[in-house]
Structure formats: C-alpha cells, structure tokens
KOLPA-392214 format. One record per residue: x, z, y of N, C-alpha, C, O in turn; residue in one letter; chain; residue number from 0. Coordinates in Angstrom, 1 decimal, always signed. Each point is the difference from the previous one (the first is absolute). Example, Ala and Ser with C-alpha at 12.3 -4.5 7.8 and 13.67 -1.06 7.14 Angstrom:
ATOM      nX      nZ      nY     caX     caZ     caY      cX      cZ      cY      oX      oZ      oY  aa  ch    i
ATOM   +13.2    +7.8    -5.7    -0.9    +0.0    +1.2    +0.9    +0.0    +1.2    +1.0    +0.7    +0.0   A   A    0
ATOM    -1.4    -1.4    +1.1    +0.9    +0.0    +1.1    -0.8    +0.8    +1.1    +0.5    +0.1    +1.1   S   A    1
***
This chain:
ATOM      nX      nZ      nY     caX     caZ     caY      cX      cZ      cY      oX      oZ      oY  aa  ch    i
ATOM  +149.3   +76.1   +87.2    -0.7    +0.4    -1.3    -1.1    +1.0    +0.3    +0.2    +1.0    +0.8   X   A    0
ATOM    -1.4    -1.2    -1.3    -1.1    +0.9    +0.1    -0.1    +0.9    -1.2    +0.0    -0.6    -1.1   X   A    1
ATOM    +0.0    +1.9    +1.2    -0.1    +0.9    -1.1    -1.4    +0.5    -0.1    -0.5    +0.6    +1.0   X   A    2
ATOM    -0.2    -0.6    -2.1    -1.3    +0.5    -0.2    +0.1    +1.5    -0.3    +0.9    +0.5    -0.6   X   A    3
ATOM    -1.9    +0.2    +1.1    -0.2    +1.4    -0.3    -1.1    +0.2    -0.9    -1.0    -0.7    +0.1   X   A    4
ATOM    +1.1    +1.7    -1.0    -1.1    +0.2    -1.0    -1.3    +0.4    +0.7    -1.1    -0.3    -0.6   X   A    5
ATOM    +1.1    +0.9    +1.8    -1.2    +0.4    +0.6    -0.5    -1.0    +1.0    -0.9    +0.3    +0.8   X   A    6
ATOM    +1.4    -1.5    -0.8    -0.5    -1.1    +0.9    +1.0    -0.2    +1.2    +0.7    +0.9    +0.4   X   A    7
ATOM    -0.9    -2.1    +0.1    +0.8    -0.3    +1.2    +1.4    -0.6    -0.4    +0.3    -0.1    -1.2   X   A    8
ATOM    +0.5    -0.3    +2.2    +1.3    -0.6    -0.3    +1.0    +0.5    +1.1    -0.4    +0.4    +1.1   X   A    9
ATOM    +1.6    -0.4    -1.5    +1.1    +0.2    +1.0    +0.4    -1.4    +0.5    +0.3    -0.9    -0.7   X   A   10
ATOM    -0.4    +0.8    +2.0    +0.2    -1.3    +0.7    +1.5    -0.2    +0.2    +0.8    +0.8    -0.4   X   A   11
ATOM    -0.4    -2.0    +0.9    +1.4    -0.3    +0.2    +0.7    +0.9    +1.0    +1.2    +0.1    +0.0   X   A   12
ATOM    -2.0    +0.7    +0.8    +0.5    +1.0    +0.9    +0.3    +1.3    -0.7    +0.5    +0.9    +0.6   X   A   13
ATOM    -0.8    -0.8    -1.9    +0.3    +1.2    -0.8    -1.1    +1.0    +0.2    +0.1    +1.1    -0.6   X   A   14
ATOM    -1.2    -1.3    +1.3    -1.0    +0.9    +0.3    -1.2    -0.3    -1.0    -0.3    -1.1    -0.3   X   A   15
ATOM    -0.3    +2.2    -0.2    -1.1    -0.1    -1.0    -1.2    -0.5    +0.8    -0.4    +0.6    +1.0   X   A   16
ATOM    -0.3    -1.6    -1.5    -1.2    -0.5    +0.6    -1.1    +0.2    -1.0    -0.1    -0.7    -1.0   X   A   17
ATOM    -0.8    +1.7    +1.3    -1.1    +0.3    -0.9    -1.2    -0.9    +0.2    +0.1    -1.1    +0.6   X   A   18
ATOM    -1.2    +1.5    -1.1    -1.2    -0.8    +0.0    -0.7    +0.0    +1.4    -1.1    -0.5    +0.1   X   A   19
ATOM    +1.7    +1.2    +0.9    -0.7    -0.1    +1.3    +0.8    -0.9    +1.0    -0.2    +0.1    +1.2   X   A   20
ATOM    +1.1    -0.9    -1.8    +0.8    -0.9    +0.8    -0.7    -1.3    +0.2    -1.2    -0.2    -0.2   X   A   21
ATOM    +2.0    -0.8    +0.7    -0.5    -1.3    +0.2    -0.7    -0.6    -1.2    +0.6    +0.1    -1.1   X   A   22
ATOM    -1.7    -0.7    +1.3    -0.7    -0.7    -1.1    -0.9    +0.9    -0.8    -0.7    -0.4    -0.9   X   A   23
ATOM    +0.6    +1.7    +1.3    -0.8    +0.9    -0.6    -1.2    +0.5    +0.8    -0.8    +0.8    -0.4   X   A   24
ATOM    +0.8    -1.2    +1.7    -1.1    +0.2    +0.9    -0.5    +1.4    +0.1    -1.2    +0.3    -0.1   X   A   25
ATOM    +2.1    +0.6    +0.3    -0.5    +1.4    +0.3    +0.6    +1.1    -0.9    +0.6    -0.3    -1.0   X   A   26
ATOM    -0.9    +1.5    +1.4    +0.6    +1.1    -0.8    -0.7    +0.3    -1.3    -1.2    -0.3    -0.2   X   A   27
ATOM    +2.0    +0.8    -0.7    -0.6    +0.4    -1.3    -0.8    -1.0    -0.7    +0.3    -1.2    +0.0   X   A   28
ATOM    -1.5    +1.6    -0.5    -0.9    -0.9    -0.7    -1.1    -0.5    +0.9    -1.0    -0.5    -0.5   X   A   29
ATOM    +1.2    +0.6    +1.8    -1.1    -0.4    +0.9    +0.1    -1.4    +0.5    -0.9    -0.5    +0.7   X   A   30
ATOM    +1.9    -0.3    -1.2    +0.2    -1.3    +0.5    -0.8    -1.0    -0.9    -0.7    +0.4    -0.9   X   A   31
ATOM    +0.8    -1.7    +1.3    -0.8    -1.0    -0.7    +0.6    -0.1    -1.4    +1.2    +0.3    -0.3   X   A   32
ATOM    -2.0    -0.7    -0.7    +0.4    -0.2    -1.3    -0.1    +1.2    -0.9    +0.4    -0.1    -1.2   X   A   33
ATOM    -0.8    +1.2    +1.8    -0.1    +1.3    -0.8    -1.5    +0.3    -0.1    -0.7    +0.2    +1.0   X   A   34
ATOM    +0.1    -0.2    -2.2    -1.4    +0.4    -0.2    -0.9    -1.1    +0.2    +0.3    -1.2    -0.2   X   A   35
ATOM    -1.5    +1.5    +0.7    -1.1    -0.9    +0.1    -0.2    -0.6    +1.4    -1.0    -0.7    +0.3   X   A   36
ATOM    +1.9    +1.0    +0.6    -0.2    -0.4    +1.4    +1.2    +0.5    +0.8    +0.9    +0.6    -0.5   X   A   37
ATOM    -1.0    -0.8    +1.8    +1.0    +0.5    +0.9    -0.4    +1.3    +0.7    -1.1    +0.0    +0.5   X   A   38
ATOM    +1.9    +1.0    -0.6    -0.2    +1.2    +0.8    +1.1    -0.1    +1.1    +1.1    -0.3    -0.3   X   A   39
ATOM    -1.5    +0.6    +1.5    +0.9    +0.1    +1.1    +0.1    +1.4    +0.4    -1.0    +0.7    +0.2   X   A   40
ATOM    +2.2    -0.3    +0.1    +0.2    +1.4    +0.3    +0.2    +0.8    -1.3    -1.0    +0.1    -0.7   X   A   41
ATOM    +2.1    +0.5    +0.5    +0.3    +0.5    -1.3    -0.9    +1.1    -0.5    -0.1    +0.3    -1.2   X   A   42
ATOM    -0.7    +0.5    +2.1    -0.7    +1.1    -0.5    -1.4    -0.3    -0.4    -0.7    +1.0    -0.4   X   A   43
ATOM    +0.2    -2.2    +0.5    -1.4    -0.2    -0.4    -0.2    +0.1    -1.5    +0.8    -0.5    -0.8   X   A   44
ATOM    -1.8    +1.1    +0.4    -0.4    +0.2    -1.4    -0.7    -1.3    -0.4    -0.5    -0.8    +0.8   X   A   45
ATOM    +0.3    +0.7    -2.1    -0.8    -1.1    -0.5    -1.4    +0.1    +0.5    -0.7    +1.0    -0.2   X   A   46
ATOM    +0.2    -2.1    +0.9    -1.3    +0.0    +0.6    -1.1    -0.3    -1.0    -1.1    +0.6    +0.1   X   A   47
ATOM    +1.4    -1.5    -1.0    -1.1    -0.4    -1.0    +0.4    +0.5    -1.4    +1.0    -0.2    -0.5   X   A   48
ATOM    -2.0    +0.9    -0.1    +0.1    +0.4    -1.3    -0.5    -1.1    -1.0    -0.4    -1.0    +0.5   X   A   49
ATOM    +0.6    +1.2    -1.8    -0.4    -1.0    -0.9    -1.5    -0.3    +0.1    -0.8    +0.9    +0.1   X   A   50
ATOM    +0.5    -2.2    +0.1    -1.4    -0.4    +0.1    -0.5    -0.1    +1.4    -1.1    -0.6    +0.3   X   A   51
ATOM    +1.8    +1.2    +0.7    -0.4    +0.0    +1.4    +0.0    -1.4    +0.6    -0.9    -0.3    +0.8   X   A   52
ATOM    +1.9    -0.5    -1.1    +0.1    -1.3    +0.6    -1.2    -0.9    -0.3    -0.5    -0.7    +0.8   X   A   53
ATOM    +0.0    +0.8    -2.1    -1.1    -0.8    -0.4    -1.2    +0.4    +0.9    -0.7    -0.9    +0.5   X   A   54
ATOM    +0.4    +2.2    -0.3    -1.1    +0.4    +0.9    +0.2    -0.4    +1.4    -0.9    -0.4    +0.7   X   A   55
ATOM    +2.2    +0.6    -0.2    +0.2    -0.4    +1.4    -0.1    -1.5    +0.2    -0.5    -0.4    +1.1   X   A   56
ATOM    +0.9    -0.4    -2.0    -0.2    -1.4    +0.1    -1.5    -0.4    +0.0    -0.4    -0.8    +0.9   X   A   57
ATOM    -0.4    +1.4    -1.7    -1.5    -0.2    +0.0    -0.5    +0.4    +1.4    -0.8    -0.7    +0.5   X   A   58
ATOM    +1.2    +1.9    +0.0    -0.5    +0.4    +1.3    +0.3    -1.0    +1.1    -0.8    -0.3    +0.8   X   A   59
ATOM    +2.1    -0.2    -0.8    +0.4    -0.9    +1.0    -0.8    -1.4    -0.1    -0.3    -0.6    +1.1   X   A   60
ATOM    +0.1    +0.2    -2.3    -0.7    -1.3    -0.2    -1.5    +0.2    +0.4    -0.6    -0.9    +0.4   X   A   61
ATOM    +0.1    +2.1    -0.6    -1.4    +0.3    +0.4    -0.2    -0.1    +1.5    -1.0    -0.4    +0.5   X   A   62
ATOM    +2.1    +0.8    +0.2    -0.1    -0.1    +1.5    -0.1    -1.5    +0.4    -0.8    -0.3    +0.9   X   A   63
ATOM    +1.6    -0.6    -1.5    -0.1    -1.4    +0.3    +0.9    -0.7    -1.1    +0.9    +0.6    -0.6   X   A   64
ATOM    -1.3    -1.9    +0.3    +0.8    -0.7    -0.9    +1.5    -0.1    +0.4    +0.3    -0.2    +1.2   X   A   65
ATOM    +0.6    +0.3    -2.1    +1.4    +0.0    +0.3    +0.8    -0.7    -1.1    -0.4    +0.0    -1.1   X   A   66
ATOM    +1.6    -0.5    +1.5    +0.9    -0.5    -1.0    +1.1    +1.1    -0.2    +0.0    +1.0    +0.8   X   A   67
ATOM    +0.9    -1.2    -1.8    +0.9    +1.0    -0.3    +0.9    +0.5    +1.1    +0.2    +1.2    +0.2   X   A   68
ATOM    +0.3    -2.1    +0.6    +0.9    +0.4    +1.1    -0.8    +0.9    +1.0    +0.6    +1.0    +0.5   X   A   69
ATOM    -1.8    -1.4    -0.2    -0.8    +0.8    +0.9    -0.3    +1.4    -0.5    +0.0    +1.0    +0.7   X   A   70
ATOM    -0.1    -0.8    -2.0    -0.2    +1.3    -0.7    +1.3    +0.8    +0.2    -0.1    +1.2    +0.3   X   A   71
ATOM    +1.3    -1.8    -0.5    +1.2    +0.7    +0.1    +0.2    +0.5    +1.5    +0.3    +1.1    +0.2   X   A   72
ATOM    -0.6    -2.0    +0.7    +0.1    +0.4    +1.4    -1.0    +1.0    +0.4    +0.3    +1.0    +0.8   X   A   73
ATOM    -1.5    -1.0    -1.3    -1.1    +1.0    +0.3    +0.4    +1.3    -0.5    -0.1    +1.0    +0.7   X   A   74
ATOM    +0.7    -0.9    -1.9    +0.5    +1.3    -0.5    +1.2    +0.5    +0.8    +0.1    +1.2    +0.3   X   A   75
ATOM    +0.8    -2.1    +0.1    +1.1    +0.4    +0.8    -0.5    +0.5    +1.4    +0.5    +1.0    +0.5   X   A   76
ATOM    -1.5    -1.6    +0.0    -0.6    +0.5    +1.3    -0.7    +1.3    -0.2    +0.2    +0.9    +0.9   X   A   77
ATOM    -0.9    -0.7    -2.0    -0.6    +1.3    -0.3    +1.0    +1.1    -0.1    -0.2    +1.1    +0.5   X   A   78
ATOM    +1.4    -1.4    -1.0    +1.1    +1.0    -0.2    +0.9    +0.0    +1.2    +1.0    +0.7    +0.0   X   A   79
ATOM    -1.4    -1.3    +1.1    +0.8    +0.1    +1.2    +1.3    -0.7    -0.1    +0.9    +0.4    +0.7   X   A   80
ATOM    -0.8    -1.4    -1.6    +1.3    -0.7    -0.2    +0.9    +0.8    -0.9    +1.1    -0.5    -0.3   X   A   81
ATOM    -1.5    +1.6    -0.2    +0.9    +0.8    -0.9    +0.1    -0.5    -1.4    +0.9    +0.3    -0.7   X   A   82
ATOM    -1.9    -1.0    +0.3    -0.1    -0.5    -1.4    -0.7    -1.3    -0.1    -1.0    -0.2    +0.7   X   A   83
ATOM    +1.5    -0.7    -1.5    -0.7    -1.2    -0.3    +0.2    -0.3    -1.5    +1.1    +0.0    -0.5   X   A   84
ATOM    -2.2    -0.2    -0.2    +0.2    -0.3    -1.5    +0.6    -1.4    -0.1    -0.1    -0.9    +0.8   X   A   85
ATOM    +0.9    +0.8    -1.9    +0.7    -1.3    -0.2    -1.0    -1.0    -0.6    -1.0    +0.3    -0.6   X   A   86
ATOM    +1.3    -1.6    +0.9    -0.9    -1.1    -0.6    +0.0    +0.1    -1.5    -1.0    -0.4    -0.6   X   A   87
ATOM    +2.1    +0.9    +0.0    +0.0    +0.1    -1.5    -1.0    +1.0    -0.5    -0.2    +0.1    -1.2   X   A   88
ATOM    -0.4    +0.7    +2.1    -1.0    +1.0    -0.5    -1.4    -0.5    +0.5    -0.9    +0.2    -0.7   X   A   89
ATOM    +0.9    -0.7    +1.9    -1.3    -0.4    +0.6    -0.6    -1.2    -0.8    -1.2    +0.0    -0.3   X   A   90
ATOM    +2.0    -1.0    +0.1    -0.6    -1.2    -0.6    -0.5    +0.2    -1.5    -1.0    -0.5    -0.3   X   A   91
ATOM    +1.7    +1.2    -0.5    -0.5    +0.4    -1.3    -1.3    +0.8    +0.1    -0.9    -0.1    -0.8   X   A   92
ATOM    +0.9    +1.0    +1.8    -1.3    +0.8    +0.2    -1.1    -0.9    +0.3    -1.1    +0.2    -0.5   X   A   93
ATOM    +1.3    -1.2    +1.4    -1.1    -0.9    +0.3    -0.4    -0.8    -1.2    -1.2    -0.3    -0.2   X   A   94
ATOM    +2.2    -0.2    -0.6    -0.4    -0.7    -1.2    -0.8    +0.9    -1.0    -0.9    -0.5    -0.6   X   A   95
ATOM    +1.3    +1.7    +0.5    -0.7    +0.9    -0.9    -1.5    +0.2    +0.5    -0.9    +0.0    -0.8   X   A   96
ATOM    +0.8    +0.2    +2.1    -1.4    +0.2    +0.6    -0.8    -1.3    -0.2    -1.2    +0.1    -0.2   X   A   97
ATOM    +1.8    -1.2    +0.3    -0.7    -1.3    -0.3    -0.4    -0.1    -1.4    -1.1    -0.4    -0.3   X   A   98
ATOM    +2.0    +0.8    -0.6    -0.3    +0.0    -1.5    -1.2    +1.0    -0.3    -0.8    -0.3    -0.9   X   A   99
ATOM    +0.8    +1.4    +1.6    -1.1    +1.0    -0.2    -1.3    -0.5    +0.7    -1.0    +0.7    -0.2   X   A  100
ATOM    +1.0    -1.7    +0.9    -1.2    -0.5    +0.7    -0.3    +0.8    +1.3    -1.1    -0.1    +0.5   X   A  101
ATOM    +2.0    +0.8    +0.0    -0.2    +0.9    +1.2    +0.3    -0.8    +1.3    -0.5    +0.4    +1.0   X   A  102
ATOM    +1.3    -1.4    -1.1    +0.3    -0.9    +1.2    -0.1    -1.4    -0.5    +0.2    -0.3    -1.2   X   A  103
ATOM    -0.4    -0.6    +2.1    +0.1    -1.4    -0.3    +0.9    -0.7    +1.0    +0.0    +0.3    +1.2   X   A  104
ATOM    +0.9    -1.2    -1.7    +0.9    -0.6    +0.9    -0.3    -1.5    +0.2    -0.5    -0.7    -0.8   X   A  105
ATOM    +0.7    +0.4    +2.1    -0.3    -1.4    +0.4    +1.3    -0.5    +0.7    +0.5    +0.6    +0.9   X   A  106
ATOM    +0.0    -1.8    -1.4    +1.2    -0.5    +0.5    -0.3    -0.8    +1.3    -0.8    -0.8    +0.1   X   A  107
ATOM    +1.6    +1.2    +0.9    -0.1    -0.6    +1.3    +1.4    -0.5    +0.4    +0.9    +0.8    +0.4   X   A  108
ATOM    -0.6    -2.1    -0.6    +1.3    -0.5    +0.2    +0.9    +0.6    -1.0    -0.2    -0.2    -1.2   X   A  109
ATOM    +1.3    +0.8    +1.6    +0.9    +0.6    -0.9    -0.2    +1.5    -0.3    +0.7    +0.6    -0.8   X   A  110
ATOM    -1.8    -0.1    +1.4    -0.4    +1.4    -0.2    -1.3    +0.2    -0.7    -0.8    -0.9    +0.0   X   A  111
ATOM    +0.7    +2.0    -0.7    -1.2    +0.4    -0.7    -0.6    +1.2    +0.7    +0.6    +1.1    +0.0   X   A  112
ATOM    -1.8    -1.3    +0.5    -0.7    +1.1    +0.7    -1.0    +0.6    -1.0    -0.6    -0.6    -0.8   X   A  113
ATOM    +0.5    +2.0    +0.8    -0.8    +0.7    -0.9    -1.2    +0.7    +0.7    +0.1    +0.5    +1.1   X   A  114
ATOM    -1.2    -0.6    -1.8    -1.2    +0.7    +0.5    -0.5    +0.9    -1.1    +0.3    -0.2    -1.2   X   A  115
ATOM    -1.0    +1.2    +1.6    -0.6    +1.0    -1.0    -1.2    -0.6    -0.7    -0.8    -0.7    +0.7   X   A  116
ATOM    +0.7    +1.0    -2.0    -1.2    -0.4    -0.7    -1.0    +1.2    -0.1    +0.4    +1.1    +0.5   X   A  117
ATOM    -1.5    -1.3    -1.1    -1.0    +1.1    -0.2    +0.7    +1.1    -0.9    -0.2    +1.2    +0.2   X   A  118
ATOM    +1.0    -1.6    -1.2    +0.7    +0.9    -0.9    +1.0    +0.8    +0.8    +0.2    +1.2    -0.2   X   A  119
ATOM    +0.5    -1.9    +1.2    +1.0    +0.7    +0.8    -0.7    +1.0    +1.0    +0.6    +1.1    +0.2   X   A  120
ATOM    -1.7    -1.5    +0.3    -0.8    +1.0    +0.8    -0.4    +1.2    -0.7    +0.1    +1.1    +0.5   X   A  121
ATOM    -0.6    -1.3    -1.8    -0.3    +1.1    -0.8    +1.2    +0.9    -0.3    -0.1    +1.3    +0.1   X   A  122
ATOM    +1.2    -1.9    -0.4    +1.2    +0.8    -0.3    +0.5    +0.8    +1.2    +0.4    +1.2    -0.1   X   A  123
ATOM    -0.6    -1.8    +1.3    +0.4    +0.6    +1.2    -0.9    +1.2    +0.3    +0.4    +1.1    +0.4   X   A  124
ATOM    -1.7    -1.3    -0.6    -1.0    +1.0    +0.3    +0.2    +1.2    -1.0    -0.1    +1.1    +0.4   X   A  125
ATOM    +0.4    -1.4    -1.6    +0.2    +1.0    -1.0    +1.3    +0.8    +0.3    +0.1    +1.2    -0.4   X   A  126
ATOM    +0.8    -1.8    +1.1    +1.3    +0.7    +0.3    +0.2    +0.3    +1.5    +1.1    +0.2    +0.4   X   A  127
ATOM    -2.2    -0.1    +0.3    +0.0    +0.2    +1.5    +0.8    +1.3    +0.3    +0.8    +0.0    +1.0   X   A  128
ATOM    -1.0    +1.1    -1.7    +0.7    +1.2    +0.3    +1.5    -0.2    -0.2    +0.8    +0.5    +0.8   X   A  129
ATOM    -0.4    -1.1    -1.8    +1.4    -0.3    -0.3    +0.6    -0.8    +1.1    +1.1    +0.2    +0.5   X   A  130
ATOM    -1.8    -1.3    +0.0    +0.5    -0.8    +1.1    +0.1    +0.8    +1.2    +1.0    -0.1    +0.7   X   A  131
ATOM    -1.9    +0.9    -0.4    +0.0    +0.9    +1.2    +1.2    +0.9    -0.1    +0.7    +0.3    +1.0   X   A  132
ATOM    -0.4    +0.2    -2.2    +1.2    +0.9    -0.2    +1.3    -0.8    +0.3    +0.9    +0.6    +0.6   X   A  133
ATOM    -0.8    -1.8    -1.1    +1.1    -0.8    +0.2    +0.3    -0.3    +1.5    +1.1    +0.2    +0.5   X   A  134
ATOM    -2.2    -0.5    +0.2    +0.1    -0.3    +1.4    +0.4    +1.2    +0.8    +0.8    +0.0    +1.0   X   A  135
ATOM    -1.3    +1.2    -1.4    +0.3    +1.3    +0.6    +1.5    +0.3    -0.2    +0.7    +0.4    +0.9   X   A  136
ATOM    -0.2    -0.6    -2.1    +1.4    +0.2    -0.3    +0.9    -0.8    +0.8    +1.0    +0.5    +0.6   X   A  137
ATOM    -1.4    -1.8    -0.4    +0.8    -0.9    +0.8    +0.0    +0.5    +1.5    +1.0    +0.0    +0.6   X   A  138
ATOM    -2.2    +0.4    -0.2    -0.1    +0.5    +1.4    +0.8    +1.3    +0.2    +0.6    +0.1    +1.1   X   A  139
ATOM    -0.6    +0.8    -2.1    +0.8    +1.2    +0.1    +1.4    -0.3    +0.1    +0.8    +0.7    +0.7   X   A  140
ATOM    -0.3    -1.7    -1.5    +1.4    -0.3    +0.0    +0.4    -0.5    +1.4    +1.1    +0.3    +0.5   X   A  141
ATOM    -2.0    -1.1    +0.1    +0.3    -0.5    +1.4    +0.1    +1.2    +1.0    +0.9    +0.0    +0.8   X   A  142
ATOM    -1.9    +0.9    -0.9    +0.0    +1.1    +0.9    +1.2    +0.9    -0.2    +0.5    +0.6    +0.9   X   A  143
ATOM    -0.1    -0.5    -2.2    +1.2    +0.9    -0.3    +1.3    -0.6    +0.5    +0.9    +0.7    +0.3   X   A  144
ATOM    -0.9    -2.0    -0.1    +1.3    -0.7    +0.4    -0.3    -0.8    +1.3    -0.3    -1.2    -0.1   X   A  145
ATOM    +0.3    +1.9    +1.2    -0.3    -0.7    +1.3    +0.9    -1.1    +0.4    -0.3    -0.8    +0.8   X   A  146
ATOM    +1.5    +0.8    -1.4    +1.0    -1.1    +0.3    -0.2    -1.3    -0.8    +0.8    -0.9    +0.2   X   A  147
ATOM    -1.9    +0.8    -0.9    -0.2    -1.2    -0.8    +0.0    -1.3    +0.8    +0.6    -1.0    -0.4   X   A  148
ATOM    -1.2    +1.0    +1.6    +0.1    -1.2    +0.9    +1.4    -0.3    +0.3    +0.4    -1.2    +0.2   X   A  149
ATOM    +0.4    +2.2    +0.1    +1.4    -0.2    +0.3    +0.7    -0.6    -1.2    +0.8    -1.0    +0.1   X   A  150
ATOM    -1.0    +1.5    -1.3    +0.6    -0.5    -1.2    -0.4    -1.5    -0.2    +0.8    -0.8    -0.4   X   A  151
ATOM    -2.1    +0.5    +0.6    -0.5    -1.3    -0.2    +0.7    -1.0    +1.0    +0.5    -1.1    -0.4   X   A  152
ATOM    -0.3    +1.6    +1.7    +0.6    -0.9    +1.0    +1.5    -0.2    -0.4    +0.5    -1.1    +0.2   X   A  153
ATOM    +0.2    +2.1    -0.7    +1.4    -0.1    -0.4    +0.1    -1.0    -1.1    +0.9    -0.8    -0.1   X   A  154
ATOM    -1.8    +0.8    -0.9    +0.0    -0.9    -1.1    -0.3    -1.4    +0.5    +0.7    -1.0    -0.4   X   A  155
ATOM    -1.6    +0.8    +1.4    -0.2    -1.3    +0.6    +1.2    -0.5    +0.7    +0.4    -1.2    -0.2   X   A  156
ATOM    +0.4    +2.0    +0.9    +1.2    -0.4    +0.6    +1.0    -0.4    -1.0    +0.7    -1.1    +0.1   X   A  157
ATOM    -0.5    +1.9    -1.2    +0.9    -0.4    -1.1    -0.3    -1.3    -0.6    +0.8    -0.9    -0.2   X   A  158
ATOM    -2.1    +0.7    +0.0    -0.5    -1.3    -0.6    +0.3    -1.2    +0.9    +0.5    -1.0    -0.4   X   A  159
ATOM    -0.8    +1.2    +1.7    +0.2    -1.1    +0.9    +1.5    -0.3    +0.1    +0.4    -1.2    +0.1   X   A  160
ATOM    +0.5    +2.2    -0.1    +1.4    -0.3    +0.0    +0.5    -0.7    -1.2    +0.8    -0.9    +0.0   X   A  161
ATOM    -1.3    +1.3    -1.2    +0.4    -0.6    -1.2    -0.5    -1.5    -0.1    +0.8    -0.9    -0.3   X   A  162
ATOM    -2.0    +0.7    +0.8    -0.5    -1.4    +0.0    +0.8    -0.9    +1.0    +0.3    -1.1    -0.3   X   A  163
ATOM    +0.0    +1.7    +1.4    +0.8    -0.8    +1.0    +1.4    -0.3    -0.6    +0.5    -1.1    +0.1   X   A  164
ATOM    +0.1    +2.1    -0.7    +1.3    -0.1    -0.6    +0.0    -1.0    -1.1    +0.9    -0.8    -0.2   X   A  165
ATOM    -2.0    +0.8    -0.6    -0.2    -0.8    -1.2    -0.3    -1.5    +0.4    +0.1    -0.8    -0.9   X   A  166
ATOM    -0.6    +0.6    +2.1    -0.4    -1.4    +0.4    +1.2    -0.8    +0.4    -0.2    -1.2    +0.3   X   A  167
ATOM    +1.4    +1.7    -0.4    +1.1    -0.8    +0.3    +1.0    +0.8    +0.9    -0.2    +1.2    +0.3   X   A  168
ATOM    +1.2    -1.9    +0.1    +1.0    +0.7    +0.9    -0.6    +0.4    +1.3    -0.7    -0.8    +0.6   X   A  169
ATOM    +1.0    +2.0    -0.2    -0.5    +0.4    +1.4    +1.2    -0.3    +0.9    +1.1    +0.5    -0.2   X   A  170
ATOM    -1.5    -1.2    +1.3    +1.1    -0.3    +1.0    +0.4    +1.3    +0.7    -0.8    +1.0    +0.0   X   A  171
ATOM    +2.0    -1.0    +0.6    +0.4    +1.2    +0.7    -0.9    +0.4    +1.1    -0.2    +1.2    +0.3   X   A  172
ATOM    -0.4    -2.2    +0.4    -0.9    +0.3    +1.1    -1.3    +0.7    -0.5    -0.5    +0.9    +0.6   X   A  173
ATOM    +0.0    -1.4    -1.7    -1.2    +0.6    -0.6    +0.3    +1.4    -0.5    -0.8    +0.9    +0.2   X   A  174
ATOM    +2.0    -0.7    -0.8    +0.4    +1.3    -0.5    +0.1    +1.0    +1.2    -0.5    +1.1    -0.1   X   A  175
ATOM    +1.0    -1.5    +1.2    +0.1    +0.8    +1.2    -1.4    +0.4    +0.5    -0.2    +1.1    +0.4   X   A  176
ATOM    -0.7    -2.1    -0.4    -1.3    +0.2    +0.5    -0.8    +1.0    -0.9    -0.7    +0.9    +0.5   X   A  177
ATOM    +0.9    -1.0    -1.8    -0.7    +0.9    -1.0    +0.6    +1.4    +0.3    -0.8    +1.0    +0.0   X   A  178
ATOM    +2.1    -0.9    +0.1    +0.7    +1.3    +0.2    -0.5    +0.7    +1.3    -0.3    +1.2    +0.1   X   A  179
ATOM    +0.1    -2.0    +1.0    -0.5    +0.5    +1.2    -1.4    +0.5    -0.1    -0.3    +1.0    +0.6   X   A  180
ATOM    -0.5    -1.7    -1.3    -1.4    +0.4    -0.2    -0.1    +1.4    -0.8    -0.7    +0.9    +0.4   X   A  181
ATOM    +1.5    -0.8    -1.4    +0.1    +1.2    -0.8    +0.5    +1.2    +0.8    -0.5    +1.1    +0.0   X   A  182
ATOM    +1.6    -1.4    +0.8    +0.6    +1.0    +0.9    -1.0    +0.5    +1.0    -0.1    +1.2    +0.3   X   A  183
ATOM    -0.7    -2.2    +0.3    -1.0    +0.4    +1.0    -1.1    +0.9    -0.7    -0.5    +1.0    +0.6   X   A  184
ATOM    +0.1    -1.4    -1.8    -1.0    +0.8    -0.7    +0.5    +1.4    -0.2    -0.7    +1.0    +0.1   X   A  185
ATOM    +2.0    -0.9    -0.5    +0.6    +1.4    -0.3    +0.0    +0.8    +1.3    -0.3    +1.2    +0.0   X   A  186
ATOM    +0.6    -1.8    +1.1    +0.0    +0.7    +1.3    -1.4    +0.5    +0.4    -0.2    +1.1    +0.4   X   A  187
ATOM    -0.7    -2.0    -0.6    -1.4    +0.4    +0.3    -0.5    +1.1    -0.9    -0.7    +0.9    +0.5   X   A  188
ATOM    +1.1    -0.9    -1.7    -0.4    +1.1    -0.9    +0.6    +1.3    +0.4    -0.6    +1.1    +0.0   X   A  189
ATOM    +1.9    -1.2    +0.4    +0.7    +1.3    +0.4    -0.6    +0.6    +1.3    +0.0    +1.2    +0.1   X   A  190
ATOM    -0.7    -2.1    +0.7    -0.6    +0.5    +1.2    -1.3    +0.7    -0.2    -0.6    +0.6    +0.9   X   A  191
ATOM    +0.0    -0.8    -2.1    -1.3    +0.6    -0.3    +0.0    +1.5    +0.0    -1.0    +0.7    -0.2   X   A  192
***
C-alpha cells in the first residue's frame, strides 16, 4: 500500500518516504523536468529567462539563421551550457505568437516548420537590442558562475542514454555488464583527475 503525504511524495512498499526527487521526477527539488517553463539542471540555478525574454531570444536566434522549433530549443540549451532548455510547450506557442505578430514567417519543410525573420521582426529586434544583450549577458554570467555546467550536461546525457537503452527493450546480461564496465571505467578515470 502506498500512503500519500500532504506535502508530496509517497511511502513506498519498503516503508520509506519517496519525495519529489525520486524516480520519475528527474532531479532534486523543482529543478527537474515538468516544473516551470523548461528544464533546469543542477538544483541551484536561478531562472534564466524573465517574462518576455524568450520572445526576444527566439527573434535573436532566428536572426542568426532560419531555424525550426527544435533547433531553437537546442540553441538555447547550448547558450546555457546545457543547464536550461525551454520546453516545446513554451517555444512553439512563442513561435506562433511571433508569426501572428508578423515578426517571423514559417515555411514547412517536410514535417518541420522553419522560421525566418521578417522586416517587422528585424525592427522589433533592433528596438530591443539592449534587452537582448542583457539576456545573453545573464546567460553567460550563469555559465561563468557555475563552472560544472558541462559536467551536469554530460551526466544528463548519460542518464538519458541509459533510460533510452533500458526503454528500448530488455537489456541482455552481457550488455548490462558492458554498460556497467564503461561506467566503472569512467568513474575510475574521474577519480584519477
């Protein structure tokens, strides 16, 4: 029997309380996926984007080169050193709003829609250049403040790879031993640094 707690989490069959940082919650506190407007990795990161910042950042990225939604998400994640990625549920409505405002135009290429900046988008970006520079500076400062961001990103990549491998079907004992050996070797190499 699982017992719910008023403050969240459950008591598992082992009798131990399992809070919101356990399996299925992807990280400590409110830093995991599904909380807020994107993923924060590493519990101490503050919110990188304030209200309205995403719209300007999207315009800035599209001004660099035409992009589709997934490329925008990845570009923001790269800017943040892997520490933050906006969710598709925030990026795609932002793109739709920018298209409605006439600041970007979308062209469907296969199953993806690529966006380019319009004259109105260029004007909006020019009018908000200082704000865009401030956003980029804030993201850069966060990266400088947290030198371990590449390590956090790599750990997340490892967790994702393991989940995908496990989710793709049964892992044979031989593959499980090989995965464990690779992780053990990485741990030994890290200890030697």
